[in-house]
N, C-alpha and C positions, 0 to 999 in steps of 0.2 A: 423551517421544518415543513415538509410537505404534508398535505392532507392525509395521505395514506399512512403517515406515521402518527399524527396527532389523533386520528380516529381509532387507533388500536389501544387496547387496555395497557396501562403501564406495567412495568415489572414491579411486583408487589414487594413489600418489606420482608415477607416470609421468603420469597424467592431470593432476595438479596442475602438474606441470612444463610440460606442453604448454599448459595454460590460462594459466599465468603468462607463458609465452613469447609468447602472443597478447594480453597485457595490458601495453601500453607503460608505463603509470603505475607499475607495481611497481618499475621501475628507479629511480624518482625519490623515491617516498614510501612510507611504511608507512601504508597506508590503512585506518583503522578508522572510516570515516565513510560506510559503505554505506547506512545509514538516511537519510543526506542525499542522496547520489548515489553509485552504484557506479561503479568505474572501467570506462570503456567498453573492450570488446575490440577488437582490430584489425579484425575483420570488420565490426563495426558502424560503426566510424569510417570505414572505407573505403567502405562502402555509402552513408553520408551524404555524404561528400565527392564520390563519383562522381556522385551524383544532382545535387548543387549544380553540379558542373562541367557536367553535361548541360544543366541549366537555363540556365547562362551561355552555352553554346554554341548551343542551338537554341530556347530560350524555355521559360518555365515551363509553359504549357499543353501545349506539344508534348513536353516531357520527361515530364510526367505521363502522357500518352497512351502514350509509348514504354515507360514502366515500369509499365504497368497490372498485370502479374502480380505484380511486387514490391510494389506498393502494396496489392494484395489479400491478400497472404500473411498479414499479422498477424491478420486476421479468422479465417482457418482455424486458425492456430497457437494463438490465444487460446482459440478454441472447444474445440480438442483438449485444452488445458491444464485448462480449467474444466469440461470434460464438458458442453457446451451446444451449441446450434445456432449456426451462423455468423451467422444473421440476428438473433441476440440480443446481438450485439456492436456497439458504437458506438466509433469512434476519435475521440477529442477532444483538446483542447489540453493538459490536465493532469487530475490527480485532482480538483481543486477544481471544475472545470467538470463533470466526470462526476457527482460527488456532488450538486452543486447542480441539475443537470438532473433527477436522480431525486427529490431532496427536494421541489423546488418543484412537480414534477408531482403528487406526493401531496398537498402542502399545498393545492393548488388545490381539492381535494375536501373539505377540512376546514372546520370552523365554530368559532366561539367556544366554548370549553369542552372541545373535543376535546383528547385527551392524546397527547403524545409521550413514549415511554419510552426513556431512554438510560442510559449507564453512567457510573460515577464517573470513569473514566479517558478520558472522551471528549475528542477533539481540539478545540482552541480554535476553529478556523474553523467546525467543525460546530456547536459550542455557541453561538457568536455568531449563526449563522443561526437557531438555535432562539429566541434572544432577540429577533431581528428579527421572526420569525413571531409571537411572543407579543405584541409591540408592535403589529403590523399587524392580526393576525386574532383575538387574544385566546385562542390556544391555550395549553394548560398543559404545562409541562415537568416531568416527574417522573423523578428519578434513581433507578435501581435500585441498592440497596446492594450492596457487595461481600462476599464470604465472608471468613473470617479469613485465608485464603491470598491474598486479593487479587483473585480473579477475580470477574466479575459473578455474583451469586447467582441461579441459574436458578430455584430454588424461590421466592425472593422475587418475581422477575419474574412467575412464574405467578400468584402471589397478587395482584399488582397489576393483572392484566388485568380490564377491564370493558368495557361497551359503548361507552365514550367513548375508548378507546384506538384510535387510527387509524394509528399508526406506531410500530415498534420500530426504532431507529437506533443502531447500536453500532460502535465502532472495534474492529477484530479484534485488532491488535497496537498498543498505544498508542505514541505517539512518545517517551514519557519512561521506557521501561524494557522489560524482557524479558517482561513479562506477555503471555500468549496467552489471549484471552477464549474461552469455549466456544461457538464460533459455531454448531456443529451442534445443540447442546442448546438454544440460544436459538431457532434455526430451528424446532425441533420445537414449542416453545411458540407461536411465531408462526403456524405452520400449523394447529395445533389450534384456535387462537382465530380464524383467518381474518384476521390483522392483517398488513398489508404490512411487510416487513422489508428494511431498507437496511443493508448491511455496508460499512463503510469498510475496504478491504483494501490500503490504500496501502503498508503496511509488510510485509504477509504475502505479497503476490504476488511470486513470484520466489525467495522463501526457503522456502516451504512448498508441499506438495502440496495443491491445493485442488479441490474437487468441489462445484459449486453444487447438485447434486441431493442430495448428503449434507448440505450446509449448510442448504439449504431457503430461501435468501434470494431475494427478488424482484428486488433490485438489488444490484450490487457495483461499487464504484468503485476505480480503481487508477491508478498512475502508471508511466511507463516508465523513469524516471531512477534509481530506487533499486535494489532487489535484482534487477530484470530486466536491469540494466546497459545500458539503452537510452538514446536521446538525451533531453536535456531538451526540454520543450515537447511531450511526447507523454503520452497517458493513454488510458484506455478505461472504458467503462461496460458492464456486463452487465445486460440488462433481460429478465426472463423473458417469454415470449410472453403468458402469461395476465395479467401485470401491464400489458403494453402495450395490452391490451384495456380496461383500467380507467383508466389514467392517461395524460394527454396531456402532451407536452413544454411547458415554460413559455415557450419562445421558438420562433420559426418563421422560416424563409427558403426560398429557392427550391430548396435541396437537401433540406431536411427535409420539404418538402411540394410538391405540384404545384398550380399555379394552373390547374386544368383546366376551369374555367367562369367566366364573368364575375363572378358573385357568390358563388363558393365555391372550395373547394380540397379536396385529398385528401392525407392524411399519406403519407409514403414508407412502403414496405413494411419491416417489421421495425425494428430499432434504429437504422437510418439516420435515422429521424425525430428522434433525439436529437443528430445531428451538425449541422454547418453547412457552407456552401459552401467557405469559405477554410480551408485546412489546411496544416500543415507537412509537405509531401509527402516531402521528404528524410528527415525524422524518422520518418514512417510507414514508409518503406522500411527505415530502420535498426531500427525497433521489430520488424519482421518477422524480421530477421536475429537480433536479440537473443532473441526468442521461440524461434526454431529452435535456437539454441545451448543454451538452457535445457532444451528438450525432449530434445535429444540427450544431455545429461548425465543427465537424469532428475530431475524435481522432488522426488521422495521421497528420492533419493540426496543432492541438495543439502540438503534439510531435515536429513538425518542429519549431514552434514558441518558445516553451520552450527551445529547444536545442540551437537555435540561440541566444537567450537572455543570457542563461547561458554561452555559449562560449564567448560572448562579455564581460560579467562580469569577467570571468576568465582572459581575456586579460587585462582589465583595472586594476584589482587588482594586477596582476603579474608585472605591470609596476611601482607600487608604491615601493619606497625604503624599503627593509627589509620585506615586506609582503610576506608570503609564501602561495601559493595555493597548496592544497594537494589532489586533486581529482585524482583518479586512473582509469584505464581501457581504452581500445581503443574506446569504445562508452560511452558517458557520458550523465547524466540526468540533470534535472533542479536544482539539489543540488550543491551548491558551498561552499567548506570549505576552510578556511584560518586561518593563525595565524598572529598576529601583532608583530613587533619587540620589542615594549616597554610595551604593556599592555596584561594582561592575558585575555583569552577569556570571562570570566565572566564580566570583567570591560569593554571590548569592547561592549559587548551586552547592558550593563547598560548605557553606555555613548550614544550609538546610540538610545536607547529607549527614553532617555531624549530629543532627537531631533525628536521624533515621527517616528523613523525608527525601524521596527520590524525585528529582527533576533533571532536565538536561538543558543545554543551551544551543542556540542556533546562531551561527556566525555568518558574515558576509560570504565566506567561502562556500556555504551550502546553497545559497540562492542570491548570487551577486547582483543580478540586474534589478531585482525587486528591492533588495536591501540598500544598494547604492542609491537608488531612486528615492527612497524614503529616509536616507541618512541615518541608517541603523546599523552600526558595526556588529553588535551582538544583541541577543534577546534571551531571557530566561524562558524556557518552554515547559509548561506544565500541562500534561496530557491525561485526561481522566478516562475512566472506563466504567461499565455498568456496575462493577462490584465496589466502586468507591462510594462513599456515603456523605451525607450532609455534615455529619460530625467531622469527617476528615477535611471537608471544605473549611469549616470553622478553625480547626487546628492549624491548617495550612495558612490561612489568612492571618491568624494571630502570630504565627512564626515569622511571616514576611514583615508584619508590622513591628516586631520586636527586634529585627536585625539591627 
């Protein structure tokens, strides 16, 4: 945990009480699946429902016009969170769309033999796209080794840079564990080499304080449903202004561009060129509310709270006979992964679910390079958030112990 996080006042018990009171789901489940989807707060749920009601009452287009300010709010809120300009934010359907918009924009400029540098703990969807690009364009995929602690080796990355490297693409917090890759140090290498840098921040947005100027990425993709506690079906892309001058979106429609002459068109100003016409407007409204709630609490304070809860959970699980905790890296996130000595991950998740305890599992299919290297076919994934409590950690640990 960085000094900027530990120096801030913690989220108080009174605040946690209020936040839990505004989270209906905590009355029904012990939710340690925030890396899958966070429990939506009441304010977000009401905003989405109210907009859907308005659509039903006056029509979809008319409701969008009436809610123009609420639909615009996530752009300003995300820009404030990431320390960027409003016109560098595109609101899209999900993190996959955001990431693909950026990746294929860069890929369009690449040729056979050009290299993509990525990490051992890269997410499967991203790596499958690299494999597709290799098959279609003949680009080369090079995996940067990890340090002994498990994070991407920045010194090795620097040694791998040459004239053929046309993209560095890394997952910030991998889906299969608590590892936090050194995004800013990777960004320093990318900037020094003049190489475009795409950061998959799907798991880090909402649980960590992020600054794209500090990180130095050209693109950053994220979802609304995880640690932001926003609606499903929402995501966003950060695209640096200088990157938009070099890379064009891979798809186009009448929202991303203007058919302003019979035989030509002009791209929309800013990151709107990475959007499309049809959007989940109620979700966009809800995303703005979720962003405001996060900003009100404070991203760095959230990072501190989540980090402390996750560390406490790792300590409790490590004390159980035979339970193995498998999180890597000198800095760790709110994702805690473990194995049980007697039960497969699927069975652990099912048995816990029968006790109204939510977790998920990570398999080799989600992060094959890393998990094959470590000989881990599956893991139980427990991911905490700021609204979770010490009592829930105790209840969870007891449940795992009694399986």
